[in-house]
C-alpha positions, 0 to 999 in steps of 0.5 A: 727520747722525744723532745720533752717539751712536746709531750704533754698538755693538759687540759686541767691547769698544772695545779691540779695534778696530783702532789709530787710523790717521793720516788723510792730508789730502792724497789724496782719499778716496771716503768723504769724497768722497760726504760732501760730496756728501750734505752733510757736514762730514767731509771736506777741502779736497782731498776738496771739490776733487775733488767740486767737479770730479767735479760739473762734469764731470757734474752728475747726480753730485748726483742720483745720489748722493742717489738712491743713498743712497735706494735703500739705504733702499728695499732695506734695508727691504724686506730686514728687514720683508719678506724676514725678513733679520735679518743685513747686511755692509755693505762700504764703508759710509762716514761716518754720514749719514742713514738707514745700513742699522743704522737702517733694518734695526733700525727694522723688526726690532731684532735685526738685526745689521749690520757695516759695513767701510771702510778710511778712518781718519775712519770708523774714528774715528767708530766708536772715538767711537761703539761706546760706546753700546748700540742694538743689535748693530752693528759695524765693521771696518777693511778694503779691499773687495779683501780679502774673506778678511779681512772674512769672517774679521772679520764672523763674530765678529758674523754667523752666516754659517750664516743668511742675510746680506745683503751690501751693495755701494753705490757702492764697486764703481766703485773696484775696476777689472778688473784687481783682479777685482771679479766674483771679489771678489763672487763670493768673498763671495756663495759665503761666504754660504747660500741665503737671502742677498742681494745689493744692489748698484749702481755708477755707470753708464758708459752713461747719460749716456755723453758725461759719464761718461767725463770724470767717471771721468777726473777721479775716478781722477785726484783719487783717485791710483787708477783708478775705473771706471764700468760699463755695464748689462751689465757691473753686471749681471754682478755678479748672475750666479748669483743670482735678481734681484729684480724689477725687475732691474738699473735706474736706481736710482730706478725700483728699487721706488720709494715714489712713482711716478718722474716721466718728467722726474726728473733722471738719476742715472746710476747702475744697481743691484739686488738678487738672492738666492742660491737 
């Protein structure tokens, strides 16, 4: 994990953060499950049990999670270093790990502004502890992806929505089933940002390893006590409707602008992802 003292600096006083909420250790949370998959220690027995159950159902989950983290780094590096993006709205950020959005963006462009959004009290606890250091313009919102109005209102304290913003939805939209209008949520977020903004999105695949994905989806839904929905390539591509997809499009994550050639025998990651620009 990155050194905690270097993680967050807010543009508002720490006292303005929402009060810490009680952490429910009886129900797994996706942020803590991902933390376990990434080798972190900020998780509970119930999270580890759920994570291991999904791993048994689909061994591709571990290479998928790692490929997802690497995809985030490559996408943010491209946006900050090559596309000139200076504002990032990272929704469903999870618990601090290596190569966080602000670290990658501010390494390329120190003036980058980053707002993290999550609804897990453990992530908020990290934020409260880490907002005391001064490392750049980085802030945290305690909010749910299903509430874009609250996210946009809170992020406006740090981000200038008159200038381009990269909206980051990294491995979060599978937690929003179709009945919760995931496409409408993404559309409202992208409607709020100006031309020149970007959408970066990844999502567990339903059709890459179909014989395993249904079991993994059901296992995760049961453990989290809420519906989790993996999606096909066509369904993930629909999130980018109306936007200009960057090459190579919606692809198996290791194929998106890899730093090194992807070997044909590389493990299947069972994740789709892409980056698109708002014209």
